N, C-alpha and C positions, 0 to 999 in steps of 0.2 A: 102465373099456376108457378113458375118459377119463384118469382117473388113470395108467396102464400110458401111454399114449403121450406124455403132459407127463413121464413119470418116463424114456421112453427119451427123449425130445428135451433130457432134459438131461444125460444119457452119453453123448450125442451117438451117428455111427450105428453099426449092427452092423457086423461083418465083412464080410455081403453085402453091406447097402446101401452101404458103401464100394467096394466091387468096381464097385455100375453105377454109382457116380459118378465112378469115376475113369476111364468111357469117354466120359465125357460133355468137351470141347473143352475148351469156355468155366467158366471159375471162374462166372461170374453162372447159365449154366446150370445145373450143378451146386449151386450155393445154392436157386436157384429151384425147381428139382425136389426136394430136400430138405426144405423149409421145405411145398410143397403137399400132402406124404406118397403122397397118392392115385398119381400115380407110381409111387414108390416102392413101394406094395404090390403095384400093376400089373408093376412089374417083376421083383417077388422073386417072383411068382404066374406069369409066361411059363416058358413051357414049349416044348421040341420040338412042332411040330404047331400052335403056338396061331394067328390070326387076327388080324393085324395090321394097320395105316398105316402107309407109312411114307414120310418128309419124303425124296425125293430129288432133288439137284441140277438144277436145266434141268426140271422142272418144278413149275408153280404149283399143282397139287392133288397130296394125300396119295394115295400106289398102293398096292393091296390084294398086301399080301403073306402067306406063312405062315413062322413063327420056325422055322428044323431047325435051328440048330446055337444056345447058349448058353454062350457059358464065356471062356477068356483066349485070346488070341492074340497068344502069345510075338514080338517081347518086348515088348508093348506092355503097360500094366497096364488094369487092367479085367476088369469082365466086357464083354464083346460080345456081338452078334446077329446070328445070320449068316439073311438074310432070303430067301425065294424069293418075289420078284416076278411073282405068277400072269395079270396081266389086262393087262402091257405088257411082252412081248418084249422086248430089246434096252435098257430104260431104266436095267440095273445095271450092275455093276463087275466082275465075277465069275462063275465057276460051279460056286462053294462054294470055290476054292483062294483061300490066303491065302498070300503071299509061299515060294510053291511046294508047302506043304501042302495035305490035301486035307481040308476040313471036314464039307461036304456035298456032294450032288451036285443039280445044276440045269443046265438050257440054258446054252452059251454069254452072258454078258452077262446074267443073267436073276437072278442072287444080288448081295449087297450087305452088307455086314456093318457094320455101324453100333450108335453107342449109346441108351442108353435115352432121349433127347430127344429123338432121332429117330422114337419110334414111336407110335404110339394104339390105344388100344385095337377091336376091330373083332368083331360080335358077327355072327353068319352072315346077318341080316337088314337088316344095316347097306346104307345107298347110301352116294356119295359128298356126295348133296348137303346130308344132315344135319350130317354132320363138316364142309364147310364152313363153314355155319353155326356153329356152335362155334369153328372158327378164324378168322369175323368177330366175335367176339364177344371171343374174345383181343385179335387184334386192338386193337378201341375199349378193353381194360381195359389193355392194352402204352400205347396214347398218354394214358389218363387217369394213367395210375403215372407218364409225362414230365410231365404238366402240374403234377402234383401234384410232384414233383420241383422243376421251374420255379417252382412259390410257396412252395418250403419257401427258394430260394434271396431270392426278393424279401424274406422278411424279417431276413434276416443284417442284421447293421452294417455288414458291409462290400458296396459294391457290386460286382457279376463284375468292372466294366472297372478301379475300384481295384484287384482282386487281381494280385501281381505272379508270372508264370508263367516267368520267367526258368530253361532251363538245360533246361526238358522241350522232349524231341525227340519226344513223341507220349505214345503210354499204354503203360506196361512192361508186358513178357512173364512170362509165367512164370517162376517161380522168380528171376526180378531185383529185385536189393535197391532198396526206395525207403525213401528219409528223409526226415524231413518238418522242416523247417527255421521257427519263431518269431525274428522281428527278428533274423535273419544268425546263427542259432545251431541247432543241432538238437536234434530235443525228444525228450524221452526218456520 
């Protein structure tokens, strides 16, 4: 089984995985989801009726929900999930309608459309406390990654304050071209 997984990683994502990843807005989130593999398996297994936790803007905790739709939302690429929020009425953004087309039915502001990165598995006996513990562990791992990145920077021959960032006006946007220069010449 491990050989198959390794081979799949070398070949790249399947069409289904690609569509799951396209609905994730941040490229870093796409990469982390693909590399972790567990979320990809979770996303492939999700179907209408699946119990999930959903990250919703404006809420510090994830909210319980039921997947009501899995598929495309034209013209946006990727596989999206329509989720009905079951315990927090009014916390959603829709009633199952997206751009005047109905994908599922629920009460007003009790539905939300999200990418795979906003969903977590939920078993019937799950409670939010156990999920909050898992999220705290994820935050600790994130902080650890950040400190590792800082440590790696400290091993560079050039100190960060010696690096030249002339002409950089912030973080590049998706599909924006980036050219790397070495000693005032474009690197190829």
